[in-house]
Structures are given as structure tokens and as C-alpha cells.
C-alpha positions as CSV (number, residue, x, y, z in Angstrom):
1,M,-27.7,23.9,-20.6
2,T,-25.9,26.4,-18.3
3,L,-23.1,24.4,-16.5
4,P,-22.4,25.4,-12.9
5,P,-20.0,27.7,-11.9
6,A,-17.5,24.8,-11.4
7,F,-17.4,23.5,-14.7
8,V,-17.2,27.1,-16.7
9,R,-14.6,28.9,-14.8
10,L,-12.0,26.8,-16.7
11,D,-11.7,27.4,-20.7
12,D,-12.6,23.4,-20.6
13,A,-15.0,22.3,-18.5
14,Y,-13.2,18.6,-19.0
15,Q,-10.3,19.5,-17.1
16,F,-11.6,20.7,-14.1
17,I,-12.9,17.6,-13.4
18,H,-9.7,16.0,-14.5
19,V,-6.0,17.3,-14.4
20,P,-5.4,20.9,-13.8
21,T,-3.3,22.0,-16.7
22,T,-0.6,24.1,-15.8
23,N,2.4,24.0,-17.2
24,R,4.2,22.3,-14.7
25,N,1.6,19.5,-14.9
26,R,1.5,19.6,-19.0
27,A,5.1,19.3,-18.9
28,E,5.0,15.7,-16.3
29,M,2.3,14.4,-18.0
30,Q,4.5,14.6,-21.6
31,S,7.3,13.2,-20.0
32,R,5.8,10.3,-18.6
33,S,6.8,6.5,-19.3
34,S,4.3,4.7,-20.5
35,S,5.5,2.0,-18.0
36,V,3.4,0.8,-15.0
37,F,6.6,0.5,-13.2
38,T,6.8,3.6,-12.1
39,P,9.0,5.4,-8.9
40,V,6.1,6.5,-7.7
41,L,4.5,3.4,-7.8
42,I,7.7,1.4,-6.7
43,A,7.8,3.5,-3.7
44,G,4.3,3.7,-2.8
45,S,4.3,-0.5,-3.3
46,I,7.1,-0.2,-0.4
47,I,5.1,2.0,1.8
48,L,1.8,-0.1,1.7
49,L,3.7,-3.0,2.3
50,I,5.1,-2.5,5.4
51,G,2.2,-0.4,6.8
52,F,-0.3,-3.3,6.0
53,G,1.9,-6.0,7.1
54,I,1.7,-4.5,10.7
55,R,-2.0,-3.6,10.2
56,A,-3.1,-7.0,9.1
57,S,-1.3,-8.8,12.6
58,F,-3.7,-7.2,15.1
59,G,-5.9,-10.0,15.0
60,V,-3.1,-12.0,16.1
61,F,-2.8,-10.4,19.5
62,Q,-6.5,-10.9,20.5
63,I,-5.6,-13.9,22.6
64,P,-2.6,-13.1,24.1
65,I,-3.3,-9.4,25.4
66,A,-6.5,-10.6,26.6
67,A,-4.9,-13.8,28.1
68,E,-2.6,-11.4,30.4
69,F,-4.8,-9.2,31.4
70,G,-7.9,-11.4,31.9
71,W,-9.8,-8.3,29.4
72,P,-13.2,-10.2,27.8
73,R,-12.6,-10.4,24.0
74,A,-14.7,-7.3,23.2
75,E,-12.0,-5.2,25.3
76,F,-9.2,-5.0,22.9
77,S,-12.2,-5.8,19.6
78,I,-12.9,-2.1,20.5
79,A,-9.3,-1.1,20.5
80,I,-9.0,-2.5,16.3
81,A,-12.3,-1.0,16.2
82,I,-11.4,2.8,16.9
83,Q,-8.2,2.2,15.1
84,N,-10.4,1.3,11.7
85,L,-13.0,4.4,12.8
86,A,-9.4,6.5,13.5
87,W,-8.6,5.7,10.2
88,G,-11.7,6.1,8.0
89,I,-11.8,9.7,9.7
90,G,-7.9,10.4,9.0
91,Q,-8.2,9.3,5.4
92,P,-10.0,12.4,3.7
93,I,-7.9,14.7,6.1
94,F,-4.3,13.4,5.3
95,A,-5.6,13.0,1.1
96,A,-6.3,16.8,1.0
97,V,-3.4,17.0,3.0
98,A,-0.9,15.7,0.3
99,E,-3.3,17.2,-2.6
100,K,-2.4,20.5,-0.9
101,F,1.6,20.2,0.4
102,G,2.6,16.8,-1.3
103,S,2.4,12.7,0.1
104,R,5.4,12.7,1.2
105,L,4.0,15.4,4.7
106,A,1.4,13.1,4.3
107,V,3.5,10.1,4.7
108,L,5.8,11.5,7.3
109,V,3.1,12.7,9.3
110,G,1.4,9.1,9.1
111,A,4.7,7.2,9.8
112,L,5.2,9.4,12.7
113,L,2.1,9.1,14.4
114,Y,1.7,5.1,13.9
115,S,5.1,4.6,15.3
116,A,3.8,6.7,18.0
117,G,0.9,4.8,18.7
118,L,2.5,1.2,18.4
119,A,5.3,2.1,21.0
120,L,2.8,3.7,23.3
121,S,0.7,1.1,23.5
122,S,3.5,-1.2,24.3
123,F,3.1,0.0,28.0
124,S,-0.6,0.3,28.0
125,A,-2.2,-2.1,30.7
126,T,-5.7,-1.0,30.2
127,P,-8.7,-1.2,28.0
128,L,-9.1,2.4,27.6
129,G,-5.3,3.1,27.1
130,H,-5.2,1.0,24.3
131,Q,-8.4,2.3,22.6
132,M,-7.3,5.8,23.0
133,L,-3.9,4.9,21.7
134,E,-5.5,3.2,18.7
135,V,-7.0,6.9,17.8
136,L,-2.7,7.5,17.0
137,V,-2.3,4.1,15.1
138,G,-5.3,4.6,12.9
139,F,-4.1,8.2,11.8
140,G,-1.0,6.5,11.2
141,I,-2.4,3.8,8.8
142,A,-4.5,6.8,7.1
143,G,-1.0,8.8,6.6
144,T,0.4,5.4,4.4
145,G,-2.1,4.3,3.6
146,F,-4.3,3.7,0.3
147,G,-6.1,7.3,0.4
148,V,-2.7,9.2,0.0
149,I,-0.5,6.5,-1.7
150,L,-3.0,5.6,-4.8
151,A,-4.4,9.0,-5.5
152,V,0.1,10.1,-6.3
153,V,0.3,6.9,-7.8
154,G,-2.8,7.3,-10.0
155,R,-1.7,10.7,-10.9
156,A,1.5,9.5,-11.8
157,A,0.3,6.2,-14.2
158,P,-0.5,7.2,-17.7
159,D,-3.7,6.5,-18.5
160,S,-3.5,3.1,-20.5
161,N,-1.8,1.5,-17.3
162,R,-3.8,3.6,-14.5
163,S,-5.8,0.9,-13.4
164,L,-3.0,-1.9,-13.5
165,A,-1.1,0.6,-11.6
166,L,-3.5,0.8,-8.7
167,G,-4.2,-2.9,-8.3
168,I,-0.3,-3.4,-8.6
169,A,-0.1,-0.8,-5.5
170,T,-3.3,-2.4,-3.5
171,A,-1.6,-5.8,-4.4
172,A,1.5,-4.4,-2.1
173,G,-0.5,-4.1,1.0
174,S,-1.4,-7.9,0.5
175,V,1.8,-8.8,0.2
176,G,2.6,-7.2,3.5
177,Q,-0.3,-9.1,4.8
178,I,1.2,-12.4,3.9
179,I,4.2,-10.9,5.6
180,G,2.6,-9.7,8.8
181,P,0.5,-12.5,10.9
182,P,3.0,-15.1,10.2
183,F,6.1,-12.5,11.5
184,A,4.3,-11.5,14.3
185,A,3.4,-14.8,15.3
186,V,7.2,-15.9,15.1
187,L,8.4,-12.9,17.1
188,L,5.4,-13.8,20.4
189,A,7.1,-17.4,20.5
190,Y,10.1,-15.4,21.2
191,M,9.0,-12.0,23.1
192,D,5.6,-11.0,25.0
193,W,3.3,-8.9,22.7
194,S,4.6,-5.2,24.2
195,M,8.4,-5.9,22.7
196,V,6.6,-6.5,19.1
197,F,4.9,-3.4,19.2
198,I,8.0,-2.1,19.9
199,V,9.6,-4.1,17.2
200,F,7.0,-2.7,14.7
201,S,7.1,0.8,15.3
202,V,10.9,1.0,14.6
203,L,9.9,-0.9,11.6
204,I,7.2,1.5,10.3
205,L,9.5,4.6,9.9
206,S,11.6,2.0,7.7
207,V,8.9,4.0,5.2
208,L,10.5,6.9,5.3
209,F,13.5,6.2,3.4
210,A,10.7,5.2,0.5
211,L,9.9,9.2,0.3
212,P,12.4,10.8,-1.9
213,M,10.7,8.1,-4.5
214,L,7.5,9.9,-4.4
215,G,8.5,13.0,-6.1
216,R,8.7,16.7,-4.5
217,N,5.2,18.8,-7.0
218,D,2.4,15.5,-6.6
219,Q,0.5,18.2,-4.6
220,V,-2.9,19.9,-6.4
221,A,-2.0,23.6,-7.0
222,V,-3.2,25.6,-3.7
223,E,-5.1,28.0,-5.5
224,D,-7.0,25.1,-7.1
225,L,-7.7,23.3,-4.1
226,E,-9.3,26.6,-2.3
227,E,-11.3,28.0,-5.6
228,S,-12.8,24.4,-6.1
229,L,-12.5,21.6,-3.9
230,S,-15.8,22.8,-2.5
231,E,-17.5,23.0,-5.7
232,I,-16.5,19.4,-6.1
233,L,-17.5,18.3,-3.1
234,V,-21.2,19.8,-3.4
235,L,-21.5,18.1,-7.0
236,A,-20.1,14.8,-5.7
237,F,-22.6,14.9,-3.0
238,K,-25.8,15.5,-5.6
239,D,-24.6,12.6,-7.3
240,P,-26.7,9.5,-6.5
241,S,-23.9,7.6,-7.8
242,Y,-21.1,8.9,-5.5
243,S,-23.3,8.0,-2.5
244,M,-24.2,4.2,-3.7
245,V,-20.4,3.9,-4.0
246,F,-20.3,5.2,-0.9
247,L,-22.8,3.0,0.9
248,G,-21.7,0.0,-1.3
249,F,-17.9,0.3,0.0
250,F,-19.3,-0.5,3.9
251,S,-19.7,-4.1,3.9
252,C,-16.0,-4.4,2.4
253,G,-14.6,-2.7,5.2
254,F,-17.1,-4.7,7.7
255,Q,-16.0,-8.2,6.3
256,I,-12.3,-7.6,6.1
257,A,-11.9,-5.7,9.8
258,F,-13.6,-8.9,11.4
259,F,-11.6,-11.0,9.4
260,T,-8.4,-9.2,10.6
261,A,-9.2,-8.8,14.2
262,H,-11.4,-12.1,14.7
263,F,-10.9,-14.7,11.7
264,P,-7.4,-15.9,13.6
265,A,-9.5,-16.2,16.9
266,M,-12.2,-17.6,15.4
267,V,-9.8,-20.3,13.5
268,T,-7.9,-21.3,17.2
269,E,-11.1,-21.5,19.2
270,M,-14.4,-23.3,16.2
271,S,-11.7,-25.5,14.0
272,S,-11.2,-29.2,14.3
273,P,-7.9,-29.6,15.1
274,V,-4.9,-30.0,13.4
275,D,-4.3,-33.6,12.0
276,P,-1.1,-34.4,13.5
277,N,0.6,-36.7,11.0
278,G,-1.0,-34.4,7.8
279,F,0.2,-32.0,5.3
280,L,-0.4,-29.0,7.5
281,A,1.6,-30.4,10.4
282,S,4.6,-31.8,8.1
283,V,4.8,-27.4,6.6
284,G,4.7,-26.5,10.6
285,V,1.6,-25.5,11.4
286,T,0.4,-28.2,14.1
287,T,-2.0,-25.8,16.1
288,T,-5.4,-24.1,15.1
289,A,-3.7,-20.6,16.4
290,A,-1.0,-21.4,13.9
291,L,-3.6,-21.8,11.5
292,G,-5.4,-19.0,12.1
293,A,-2.6,-16.6,11.8
294,I,-1.5,-18.5,8.7
295,S,-5.1,-18.3,7.4
296,I,-4.4,-14.3,7.4
297,G,-1.4,-14.8,5.0
298,L,-2.8,-17.0,2.6
299,I,-5.7,-14.3,2.1
300,G,-3.2,-12.2,1.5
301,F,-1.1,-14.2,-1.1
302,T,-4.2,-15.3,-3.3
303,N,-5.2,-11.5,-3.2
304,V,-1.8,-10.6,-4.7
305,I,-2.6,-12.4,-7.7
306,G,-6.4,-11.1,-7.3
307,T,-6.3,-7.2,-6.6
308,V,-3.9,-7.2,-9.8
309,L,-6.4,-9.1,-12.0
310,A,-8.9,-7.2,-11.0
311,G,-6.6,-4.0,-11.7
312,A,-6.3,-5.6,-15.3
313,L,-9.7,-6.0,-16.4
314,G,-10.6,-2.7,-14.9
315,R,-9.2,-1.5,-17.8
316,T,-11.4,-3.6,-20.2
317,Y,-15.0,-4.5,-18.3
318,L,-16.9,-1.9,-16.1
319,K,-16.2,-0.9,-12.5
320,K,-19.5,-1.2,-11.2
321,H,-19.9,-4.8,-13.2
322,L,-16.8,-6.2,-11.2
323,L,-17.4,-4.6,-7.7
324,V,-21.0,-6.4,-8.2
325,F,-19.0,-10.2,-9.2
326,I,-16.5,-9.6,-6.0
327,Y,-19.5,-8.8,-3.4
328,T,-21.9,-11.4,-4.6
329,S,-19.3,-14.1,-4.8
330,R,-17.8,-13.3,-1.1
331,T,-21.5,-13.4,-0.1
332,I,-21.5,-17.3,-1.7
333,I,-18.0,-18.3,0.0
334,S,-19.1,-16.7,3.0
335,I,-22.5,-18.9,3.4
336,L,-20.6,-22.2,2.0
337,F,-17.9,-21.6,4.8
338,I,-20.3,-21.3,7.8
339,S,-22.8,-24.0,6.9
340,F,-20.2,-26.9,7.0
341,P,-17.9,-27.5,10.0
342,I,-15.1,-25.7,10.5
343,T,-12.3,-27.8,9.5
344,P,-8.2,-27.0,8.6
345,F,-9.0,-27.9,4.9
346,S,-12.2,-25.6,5.1
347,V,-10.0,-23.0,6.7
348,V,-7.3,-23.3,3.7
349,L,-9.5,-23.6,1.2
350,F,-11.8,-20.5,2.3
351,S,-8.7,-18.2,2.9
352,L,-7.6,-18.9,-0.8
353,A,-10.7,-17.7,-2.4
354,M,-12.0,-15.0,-0.2
355,G,-8.4,-13.6,-1.0
356,F,-9.0,-13.4,-4.7
357,L,-11.6,-11.2,-3.4
358,W,-10.2,-9.3,-0.6
359,L,-8.8,-6.2,-1.5
360,A,-9.6,-6.4,-5.9
361,T,-12.4,-3.6,-4.5
362,V,-10.0,-1.2,-3.9
363,P,-8.5,-0.8,-7.2
364,L,-12.1,-1.0,-8.6
365,T,-13.3,1.4,-6.2
366,S,-10.5,4.1,-6.4
367,G,-10.7,3.9,-10.0
368,L,-14.4,4.0,-10.5
369,I,-14.2,7.3,-9.0
370,A,-11.6,8.9,-10.9
371,A,-13.5,7.6,-13.7
372,I,-16.5,9.8,-12.7
373,Y,-14.7,12.2,-11.0
374,G,-11.3,12.7,-12.6
375,L,-7.8,12.6,-11.2
376,R,-8.0,16.1,-9.5
377,Y,-9.4,15.1,-6.0
378,M,-9.2,11.7,-6.4
379,G,-7.4,11.5,-3.0
380,T,-10.4,13.6,-1.5
381,L,-13.3,12.2,-2.8
382,Y,-11.6,8.0,-2.6
383,G,-11.0,9.1,1.3
384,I,-14.7,10.1,1.7
385,V,-15.3,6.8,0.3
386,F,-12.9,5.0,2.7
387,L,-14.7,6.5,5.9
388,S,-18.0,4.2,4.7
389,H,-15.1,1.3,4.4
390,Q,-13.9,1.9,7.9
391,I,-17.3,2.9,9.5
392,G,-17.9,-1.0,8.6
393,G,-14.6,-2.0,9.6
394,F,-15.7,-0.3,12.7
395,L,-19.3,-2.1,13.8
396,G,-17.5,-5.7,11.8
397,V,-14.5,-5.5,14.8
398,W,-16.8,-4.3,17.3
399,L,-20.1,-6.6,16.8
400,G,-17.3,-9.6,16.3
401,G,-16.5,-8.6,19.8
402,I,-19.6,-8.3,21.8
403,L,-21.6,-10.8,19.9
404,H,-18.9,-13.3,20.4
405,D,-19.1,-12.1,24.6
406,L,-22.6,-12.4,24.2
407,Y,-23.1,-15.9,22.4
408,G,-20.0,-17.4,23.0
409,S,-19.3,-17.7,19.1
410,Y,-18.4,-15.5,16.0
411,S,-21.6,-17.3,13.8
412,T,-23.9,-14.2,14.2
413,V,-21.7,-11.7,13.0
414,W,-20.9,-13.9,10.3
415,W,-24.1,-13.9,9.3
416,V,-24.4,-10.2,9.7
417,G,-21.3,-9.8,7.5
418,I,-23.2,-12.2,4.5
419,G,-26.3,-9.5,4.8
420,V,-24.2,-6.5,4.4
421,A,-22.3,-8.3,1.4
422,A,-25.5,-8.5,-0.5
423,F,-26.6,-5.0,0.0
424,S,-23.1,-4.4,-1.3
425,A,-23.4,-6.2,-4.6
426,A,-26.8,-5.0,-5.7
427,I,-26.3,-1.3,-4.7
428,H,-23.4,-1.2,-7.3
429,L,-26.0,-2.2,-10.0
430,P,-27.2,1.2,-10.8
431,V,-24.0,3.0,-10.4
432,K,-23.6,5.6,-13.9
433,E,-19.7,5.1,-14.9
434,S,-19.4,7.7,-16.8
435,A,-17.5,11.4,-16.4
436,L,-19.1,13.1,-14.4
437,E,-19.2,16.2,-16.5
438,S,-20.7,14.2,-19.5
439,R,-23.7,13.1,-18.2
440,M,-24.6,17.0,-17.1
441,V,-23.9,17.8,-20.3
442,R,-26.3,15.0,-22.0
443,A,-28.7,15.9,-19.4
444,G,-28.9,19.6,-20.5
């Protein structure tokens, strides 16, 4: 078989798909500790914790902002939907910036955009103003989010612990999710939503203190990018497995974005009252509004466990099979939740169960891309796949608001989410989880 030019340019075709073998990179790989807790992992986890803590809190602002301005629910929903879409569009851009110029620059620019978007939004009094400013927030999340951080964590981790390191970094985002919505709810008890946005605008800038730990030389060599990026993209786009992973990640974004933006409001409106003499009331959760905010934190709590567990299992089992299990479980749990009356107990039970599956797809999907296409362009390839996730997120948030205003309930969009989750479970089954160049050699 005659391999494509992208494979024969280097002495070892395997090195094209994996890590470029410059002297600097050889020295770095040889000096890596076998420990999973590298400085890069610690720094990346801090950045994801703070960034996702803020991002996960946006659903808590649905009712206060709509109440102050008298907007339909769809208006702020569109703003969050645009945020998700901008995040998806920005993800491969920031990943490419990180690969060419280093992750520190990508995070710096992302944090500044994130902060500016939040600060300016605090002064906006029109739906269009919020919607346009969420473009800045979305790009800010892209610069401080998974596409940039998981790629640099993956490159810094030893092969034996890469899947686990990706799981730990993803779990850090869940820790932020535990803290963010309740923290936002507490702040809203003492100040209005615009001041909370200012507080968050300052808070996101604290991630800049973690930048020195990310290292100086994590970018891919410029000449390698200029010579090979287009070729690996062509190879990936021609590979049916890449297309299936792209399509499969759609439902993850649809469900997670819908839950983050609308689940607190859904619980507030659809759950039966909290028993004033029950356990929840004894720990300070006395209203369905408080229960809605806490529900996102509960999801984040169990997702810390679920995401690390997914990363650990990804070292032993096929990642595509684990993804099929996760999407199937999401489908079943969602059907059970909506099929019975919503009570505080069912909200807590659903939140804890869904949390185990929440971001567990992220280390498995990013690890699957690394296993098939290698580490060199993992950030860019994952960023493109993540665009599908965010298109799903855009539709999940937008349809949640539109269908709520149309039918006065979230039930219809909930069933749409169930359908797309079942689709994702099915489409991961045919994925070929093996290195691309190995499959091409066998095909020859």
C-alpha cells in the first residue's frame, strides 16, 4: 500500500499521528514523571474549576433577569444559547492558538474576554444586549475550557495515566459546578444579579495566577502545524469514525446545556413543595427555587466521582463502549424522571444519578480522539468535535425557552433530549477505536 503524503513525509508514520519527535519533545517525554498529578494537571484543574463554576451558574439567573425586565423566558434562553454556540465556534480556534503559540496565551485571552463579557452584561438592559455580549462570554469559556486544557493535560500526562488525568481535569469542572450555582444563589440573596456578574467578572481573572504552571513550551512546532494540520484534518474528515464521534457528541451538549440553563427553573415551577419538616428544610433548602439551584450542585458532586471513574475505566475498556453505556443510561434515567410526578425526592435522586453521567463523556471522547488520531492535533480535532456538542447546546437552551413559552412546560423539550441521547448511544457502536494509521496499513 502507498500511504498518503502525510504519512510518508516523516521517517516513522506513527509519529505523524502522535507526538512530533523533536529533540526538545524527546527530552520532555523522558523527563515526565509517572505520577498523574503533574503541575500542568493541577493548573488546568484550577482553571476549569473556576471557569465552569461561573458557567454552570447561568441557569440561576433565568428567573431574576426575566422578572426584573419582564422578558419572556426565551429571551435570556437565547442569550445562553448564543453563549454555547460561541463557545463551540471558539473552541477549535483557541485550540489551534494554543497548539501554535502555547496554552498560556489562549487562556489569557480567554479569561480577558470572559471577564469583559460578564462585566458588560451587568450593565445591559435589553435582550439583544445580553445576547450579543454572550458571544464574548462564549469565546471566553472556549479559551479557558476543555479544548485548550484537556489537550495540554493530555500531552503532559504519561501514556499509562493519560485517560485518568483527563478524567481528573474534567472532574475539576464538576467541582466548580458544585460550588458555582449555590454560590450564585447565596450572592443573589444579598445583591442583585448585575452585581453578581461583576463579582464573577473579577473572579474569572484569578485563573491567570495558574498560568505559570502550564509551562512555556507546550505548543506544537510552527512548521509542523503549517505543513501537516490541513492533511490530518482531511484524513479525519474522511474517516467515518470521526463523523460518528462528531454526531454523537451532539446529544451531550443538548442535554447538559438544557439542564444547566433550565433545570433550576424547571424544578422551581414543576416540583411539588419542599416539606418544611423534612431533611431538605433542615439543611436550609426550604423552597423549590433553592432546590433548583442545589440540584445543579448535586449533579456536579456525583460527577466528580463519575468523571474520574470514566477516565480510570477508559484505561482498560473500549471508550466507545463506555460512551454507549453512558448515553443509554442517560436515556433511561430521563424517561423515568419525567414519567412520574416531580417531587423534591425525585429531583435529588435524578440529580445524583445524572451526575455520574454528566461530564463522563468528556474524558472518554477526548481520549477516543487521542487514541485514533494521536496527541499532536488533539486540541484542534477535539475542538471541532466539541462544536457539535455546542450546536446541541445551542438548540437545547433555545428550544427549552421557546417550547416553554409555547406550551408552558419543559416536558416537550425533555422528550427531545431523550431522543437525541438514544441516537448518540446507537451511533457510537460502529466507531473503530484504533489508531488511524494502523487501520490504513491493514486496509492496504
